C-alpha positions as a Python dict, from the first residue, in 0.01 Angstrom:
ca = {
    (1, 'M'): (0, 0, 0),
    (2, 'R'): (310, 260, 83),
    (3, 'S'): (373, 214, -243),
    (4, 'R'): (80, 282, -425),
    (5, 'L'): (30, 613, -212),
    (6, 'L'): (395, 736, -302),
    (7, 'V'): (328, 702, -647),
    (8, 'L'): (-40, 824, -666),
    (9, 'F'): (162, 1139, -456),
    (10, 'A'): (397, 1159, -754),
    (11, 'A'): (79, 1223, -983),
    (12, 'F'): (-69, 1465, -824),
    (13, 'C'): (217, 1658, -780),
    (14, 'F'): (294, 1611, -1195),
    (15, 'A'): (-22, 1710, -1248),
    (16, 'T'): (15, 2061, -1106),
    (17, 'T'): (280, 2141, -1355),
    (18, 'G'): (93, 2313, -1588),
    (19, 'T'): (-165, 2510, -1359),
    (20, 'S'): (127, 2651, -1166),
    (21, 'R'): (327, 2729, -1497),
    (22, 'A'): (-2, 2904, -1603),
    (23, 'L'): (-25, 3102, -1279),
    (24, 'G'): (288, 3219, -1328),
    (25, 'P'): (487, 3536, -1482),
    (26, 'D'): (323, 3638, -1800),
    (27, 'S'): (694, 3753, -1908),
    (28, 'A'): (809, 3347, -1830),
    (29, 'T'): (963, 3201, -2149),
    (30, 'S'): (893, 2809, -2178),
    (31, 'L'): (1252, 2756, -2250),
    (32, 'G'): (1364, 2978, -1908),
    (33, 'V'): (1082, 2795, -1697),
    (34, 'A'): (1220, 2467, -1835),
    (35, 'A'): (1603, 2560, -1746),
    (36, 'V'): (1512, 2688, -1369),
    (37, 'R'): (1306, 2387, -1307),
    (38, 'F'): (1590, 2130, -1379),
    (39, 'I'): (1827, 2307, -1247),
    (40, 'V'): (1652, 2359, -905),
    (41, 'G'): (1473, 2014, -938),
    (42, 'A'): (1853, 1868, -1037),
    (43, 'T'): (1977, 2039, -698),
    (44, 'A'): (1727, 1931, -481),
    (45, 'L'): (1714, 1555, -601),
    (46, 'F'): (2077, 1520, -498),
    (47, 'A'): (2021, 1676, -161),
    (48, 'I'): (1739, 1404, -112),
    (49, 'T'): (1956, 1131, -266),
    (50, 'A'): (2231, 1247, -7),
    (51, 'L'): (2052, 1239, 266),
    (52, 'I'): (1833, 942, 285),
    (53, 'R'): (2099, 710, 67),
    (54, 'K'): (2416, 542, 248),
    (55, 'P'): (2733, 553, 56),
    (56, 'H'): (2799, 322, -206),
    (57, 'V'): (2995, 246, -541),
    (58, 'T'): (2792, 197, -841),
    (59, 'T'): (2911, -108, -1058),
    (60, 'A'): (2718, -77, -1366),
    (61, 'T'): (2874, 79, -1658),
    (62, 'L'): (2660, 269, -1943),
    (63, 'P'): (2752, 432, -2288),
    (64, 'L'): (2767, 755, -2198),
    (65, 'Y'): (2478, 830, -2535),
    (66, 'I'): (2218, 646, -2306),
    (67, 'W'): (2252, 953, -2039),
    (68, 'I'): (2283, 1174, -2316),
    (69, 'I'): (1958, 1073, -2472),
    (70, 'A'): (1740, 1048, -2172),
    (71, 'G'): (1841, 1368, -2023),
    (72, 'F'): (1792, 1519, -2389),
    (73, 'G'): (1430, 1368, -2391),
    (74, 'Q'): (1331, 1512, -2029),
    (75, 'A'): (1479, 1880, -2172),
    (76, 'M'): (1257, 1821, -2467),
    (77, 'Y'): (965, 1691, -2296),
    (78, 'G'): (989, 1992, -2018),
    (79, 'A'): (1060, 2252, -2298),
    (80, 'T'): (759, 2138, -2569),
    (81, 'F'): (513, 2069, -2248),
    (82, 'F'): (542, 2413, -2104),
    (83, 'A'): (510, 2547, -2483),
    (84, 'A'): (220, 2309, -2513),
    (85, 'V'): (23, 2444, -2220),
    (86, 'H'): (109, 2830, -2339),
    (87, 'E'): (-99, 2749, -2644),
    (88, 'T'): (-354, 2544, -2601),
    (89, 'G'): (-425, 2484, -2229),
    (90, 'V'): (-314, 2266, -1918),
    (91, 'A'): (-616, 2016, -1988),
    (92, 'V'): (-570, 1978, -2375),
    (93, 'G'): (-185, 2017, -2382),
    (94, 'T'): (-116, 1778, -2049),
    (95, 'V'): (-368, 1508, -2209),
    (96, 'V'): (-173, 1476, -2543),
    (97, 'A'): (141, 1510, -2431),
    (98, 'L'): (63, 1230, -2178),
    (99, 'G'): (-111, 1039, -2431),
    (100, 'S'): (123, 1015, -2701),
    (101, 'A'): (402, 908, -2498),
    (102, 'P'): (334, 567, -2452),
    (103, 'I'): (187, 555, -2821),
    (104, 'L'): (569, 678, -2941),
    (105, 'T'): (745, 439, -2665),
    (106, 'G'): (591, 158, -2861),
    (107, 'M'): (660, 273, -3188),
    (108, 'L'): (1031, 393, -3131),
    (109, 'S'): (1026, 33, -2947),
    (110, 'V'): (922, -158, -3307),
    (111, 'V'): (1161, 86, -3507),
    (112, 'L'): (1476, 65, -3265),
    (113, 'F'): (1432, -295, -3076),
    (114, 'R'): (1209, -501, -3370),
    (115, 'S'): (973, -554, -3021),
    (116, 'R'): (672, -678, -3120),
    (117, 'P'): (339, -510, -2996),
    (118, 'S'): (77, -643, -2853),
    (119, 'R'): (-335, -667, -2947),
    (120, 'S'): (-388, -474, -2662),
    (121, 'W'): (-100, -140, -2729),
    (122, 'M'): (-232, -126, -3072),
    (123, 'L'): (-617, -144, -2987),
    (124, 'A'): (-521, 85, -2695),
    (125, 'T'): (-326, 285, -2918),
    (126, 'S'): (-607, 324, -3221),
    (127, 'V'): (-870, 419, -2969),
    (128, 'A'): (-588, 729, -2815),
    (129, 'I'): (-508, 840, -3150),
    (130, 'G'): (-897, 895, -3211),
    (131, 'G'): (-919, 1048, -2895),
    (132, 'M'): (-644, 1313, -2957),
    (133, 'A'): (-814, 1360, -3303),
    (134, 'L'): (-1124, 1456, -3123),
    (135, 'I'): (-936, 1708, -2923),
    (136, 'V'): (-760, 1858, -3206),
    (137, 'L'): (-1065, 1907, -3394),
    (138, 'S'): (-1299, 2021, -3111),
    (139, 'G'): (-1355, 2350, -3263),
    (140, 'S'): (-1284, 2679, -3096),
    (141, 'E'): (-907, 2842, -3148),
    (142, 'A'): (-903, 2958, -2774),
    (143, 'T'): (-946, 2630, -2679),
    (144, 'V'): (-753, 2397, -2896),
    (145, 'S'): (-462, 2524, -3052),
    (146, 'I'): (-304, 2321, -3369),
    (147, 'T'): (95, 2516, -3286),
    (148, 'G'): (23, 2415, -2927),
    (149, 'T'): (-148, 2035, -3003),
    (150, 'I'): (226, 2012, -3230),
    (151, 'Y'): (444, 2094, -2931),
    (152, 'A'): (201, 1859, -2642),
    (153, 'L'): (306, 1595, -2954),
    (154, 'G'): (680, 1716, -2938),
    (155, 'A'): (718, 1668, -2558),
    (156, 'G'): (523, 1315, -2600),
    (157, 'L'): (826, 1223, -2823),
    (158, 'G'): (1061, 1377, -2550),
    (159, 'Y'): (900, 1105, -2282),
    (160, 'A'): (970, 857, -2491),
    (161, 'F'): (1312, 887, -2511),
    (162, 'F'): (1339, 909, -2175),
    (163, 'A'): (1099, 633, -2079),
    (164, 'L'): (1309, 409, -2312),
    (165, 'A'): (1672, 559, -2214),
    (166, 'S'): (1566, 548, -1827),
    (167, 'K'): (1471, 201, -1867),
    (168, 'R'): (1800, 71, -1981),
    (169, 'I'): (1953, 260, -1747),
    (170, 'V'): (1768, 174, -1431),
    (171, 'A'): (1761, -236, -1583),
    (172, 'S'): (2152, -199, -1572),
    (173, 'G'): (2193, -198, -1193),
    (174, 'V'): (2199, 168, -1138),
    (175, 'P'): (1948, 278, -832),
    (176, 'S'): (1641, 454, -984),
    (177, 'D'): (1680, 779, -764),
    (178, 'I'): (2042, 832, -841),
    (179, 'A'): (1910, 773, -1193),
    (180, 'M'): (1673, 1018, -1201),
    (181, 'S'): (1908, 1263, -1017),
    (182, 'R'): (2177, 1269, -1299),
    (183, 'V'): (1946, 1312, -1574),
    (184, 'F'): (1787, 1561, -1448),
    (185, 'A'): (2158, 1716, -1394),
    (186, 'L'): (2218, 1673, -1734),
    (187, 'S'): (1881, 1786, -1857),
    (188, 'A'): (1927, 2113, -1660),
    (189, 'I'): (2287, 2125, -1811),
    (190, 'M'): (2155, 2146, -2149),
    (191, 'L'): (1903, 2381, -2090),
    (192, 'A'): (2108, 2649, -1853),
    (193, 'P'): (2266, 2804, -2178),
    (194, 'T'): (1908, 2919, -2295),
    (195, 'L'): (1875, 3159, -1986),
    (196, 'F'): (2145, 3374, -2174),
    (197, 'F'): (1881, 3409, -2462),
    (198, 'V'): (1564, 3492, -2302),
    (199, 'N'): (1389, 3697, -2087),
    (200, 'T'): (1494, 3599, -1707),
    (201, 'D'): (1371, 3921, -1486),
    (202, 'W'): (1118, 3726, -1411),
    (203, 'I'): (1305, 3488, -1191),
    (204, 'F'): (1349, 3727, -939),
    (205, 'T'): (978, 3838, -905),
    (206, 'Q'): (795, 3707, -605),
    (207, 'G'): (599, 3532, -856),
    (208, 'G'): (891, 3393, -1022),
    (209, 'I'): (1042, 3285, -718),
    (210, 'S'): (732, 3088, -621),
    (211, 'L'): (714, 2910, -994),
    (212, 'T'): (1061, 2813, -948),
    (213, 'L'): (1038, 2695, -599),
    (214, 'W'): (722, 2514, -660),
    (215, 'L'): (810, 2332, -981),
    (216, 'G'): (1214, 2231, -891),
    (217, 'I'): (1130, 2088, -535),
    (218, 'V'): (758, 1970, -568),
    (219, 'T'): (700, 1863, -929),
    (220, 'V'): (1076, 1724, -995),
    (221, 'A'): (1263, 1641, -692),
    (222, 'L'): (956, 1495, -427),
    (223, 'A'): (742, 1404, -730),
    (224, 'Y'): (1056, 1180, -889),
    (225, 'W'): (1177, 1062, -573),
    (226, 'A'): (820, 961, -455),
    (227, 'Y'): (755, 794, -806),
    (228, 'A'): (1149, 609, -781),
    (229, 'S'): (1086, 485, -394),
    (230, 'G'): (719, 320, -532),
    (231, 'L'): (875, 252, -843),
    (232, 'T'): (1103, -37, -665),
    (233, 'H'): (801, -252, -518),
    (234, 'L'): (541, -178, -764),
    (235, 'E'): (517, -353, -1122),
    (236, 'P'): (623, -64, -1408),
    (237, 'R'): (300, -136, -1543),
    (238, 'E'): (84, -82, -1209),
    (239, 'T'): (257, 217, -1158),
    (240, 'T'): (114, 365, -1536),
    (241, 'M'): (-217, 259, -1393),
    (242, 'I'): (-166, 498, -1090),
    (243, 'T'): (-27, 774, -1322),
    (244, 'L'): (-339, 777, -1505),
    (245, 'A'): (-447, 1031, -1161),
    (246, 'E'): (-204, 1307, -1348),
    (247, 'P'): (-394, 1373, -1684),
    (248, 'V'): (-743, 1358, -1428),
    (249, 'V'): (-639, 1621, -1189),
    (250, 'A'): (-440, 1842, -1425),
    (251, 'T'): (-770, 1867, -1614),
    (252, 'I'): (-987, 1921, -1308),
    (253, 'L'): (-737, 2201, -1194),
    (254, 'G'): (-740, 2339, -1556),
    (255, 'A'): (-1156, 2380, -1548),
    (256, 'V'): (-1128, 2504, -1146),
    (257, 'V'): (-846, 2690, -1103),
    (258, 'L'): (-794, 2832, -1465),
    (259, 'N'): (-1150, 2846, -1602),
    (260, 'E'): (-1055, 2652, -1899),
    (261, 'R'): (-1391, 2548, -2082),
    (262, 'P'): (-1267, 2285, -2374),
    (263, 'E'): (-1569, 2195, -2587),
    (264, 'V'): (-1770, 1889, -2560),
    (265, 'L'): (-1563, 1705, -2839),
    (266, 'A'): (-1247, 1805, -2682),
    (267, 'W'): (-1386, 1641, -2356),
    (268, 'L'): (-1502, 1354, -2520),
    (269, 'G'): (-1167, 1323, -2677),
    (270, 'I'): (-1011, 1371, -2302),
    (271, 'V'): (-1168, 1070, -2125),
    (272, 'I'): (-1150, 865, -2440),
    (273, 'V'): (-783, 899, -2441),
    (274, 'I'): (-728, 879, -2043),
    (275, 'A'): (-928, 514, -2124),
    (276, 'A'): (-762, 405, -2353),
    (277, 'L'): (-416, 425, -2114),
    (278, 'A'): (-640, 273, -1875),
    (279, 'Y'): (-714, -26, -2075),
    (280, 'E'): (-328, -73, -2217),
    (281, 'A'): (-222, -45, -1840),
    (282, 'R'): (-485, -296, -1688),
    (283, 'S'): (-441, -522, -2023),
    (284, 'T'): (-98, -534, -1991),
    (285, 'S'): (-97, -591, -1543),
    (286, 'S'): (-312, -897, -1630),
    (287, 'N'): (-74, -1042, -1913),
    (288, 'M'): (221, -1034, -1638),
    (289, 'K'): (9, -1213, -1379),
    (290, 'H'): (-58, -1521, -1590),
}
């Protein structure tokens, strides 16, 4: 039960990312927000890991490019996700990003590793694509932006790279909390130079400091520590099922806190995407038990 609660806590933390960004300073840029989020988050993750983990030596050796792909994927996800939320809103941006991530992960697995997709995955993928099509075609430009949807798909692709590389890292024997610390440090290093080219004045305002600390400490450090801690005692697909709380909570926050009102067709698409993800997670979990 403790492991499930930790993963659920992580999902709730993740769900606040888009809403907190939307409530932040208007002058903040997507690249700037992503960069400071990773800098603060990586620093806090290293601090948490140092406090709770006994010193040890990691014997696993991995090619550097695996770490670089994981860091790049997370950096790409962060930058494009914030751009998506800015363009098309929290509800639509979050659902399209999270809905496309497992689809793109599966497609990359087929192309790169020649893994054969299951029937449940193909069915869930088809349904999820249909749901995302409803979101995109749902109407009003004030609610759904094609540009924002493309950014959200970019976020899904970035997360797919991160997921595949991270799976390889953790499978090699590197503890998941240490792996996340290193990956986010790489993401921070990749995005930090962008701060020289974007407006950074917002960082030193009251709203900017609050946003930076929340995104870095809550949505990165605490969220990924809780997720990694729960993951060690749960099947990966069970964690996938639990983290479906993220798009649900993000959608509710968008409607209640930000007064977002997607068209009925968009809401239908959101429900279909979440249902498709739930079906795939449950089907895979059932297969693993037999």
